[in-house]
C-alpha positions, -999 to 999 in steps of 0.1 A, spaced: -340 415 911 -373 407 894 -384 407 859 -409 399 831 -400 371 811 -436 359 797 -473 370 797 -501 362 788 -531 389 766 -565 380 757 -577 401 731 -614 401 719 -613 389 683 -628 418 670 -598 439 680 -571 417 664 -589 403 632 -593 438 615 -557 448 626 -549 418 606 -568 423 575 -553 458 571 -518 442 568 -528 414 547 -528 430 518 -499 451 519 -470 448 497 -434 458 504 -423 479 473 -385 465 477 -394 428 470 -431 430 458 -440 400 481 -467 406 513 -455 423 544 -474 396 561 -447 369 550 -424 387 570 -447 389 600 -463 353 601 -429 332 603 -433 298 586 -468 303 576 -465 328 551 -489 352 537 -511 322 521 -513 306 548 -513 332 578 -542 340 603 -550 364 627 -541 337 655 -506 327 635 -498 361 632 -500 369 669 -483 339 677 -453 347 655 -451 382 671 -452 372 703 -426 345 701 -393 350 718 -373 328 691 -384 348 663 -357 376 668 -378 404 673 -400 400 704 -381 409 735 -397 383 755 -426 355 751 -463 367 749 -491 343 745 -517 358 729 -554 345 734 -580 355 713 -618 356 731 -646 355 713 -671 388 708 -688 389 744 -673 362 757 -653 359 788 -613 350 794 -608 317 812 
């Protein structure tokens, strides 16, 4: 049987930057901490960037991602390699 175990996703920077920005200031009522702390792994909210956020979301070792997803950010108007 064939199965997908990993894939690469290419996003134009204009898509994930606003998504990340919309999450960055959200606080969890139960803890009072930032939600992005739980969404950016070892970097936490203070050091998190769009790329680090996506890297953690796609990391198969984070206990949440079902497979490895490698996110590549493409500059506006740019082309994926």
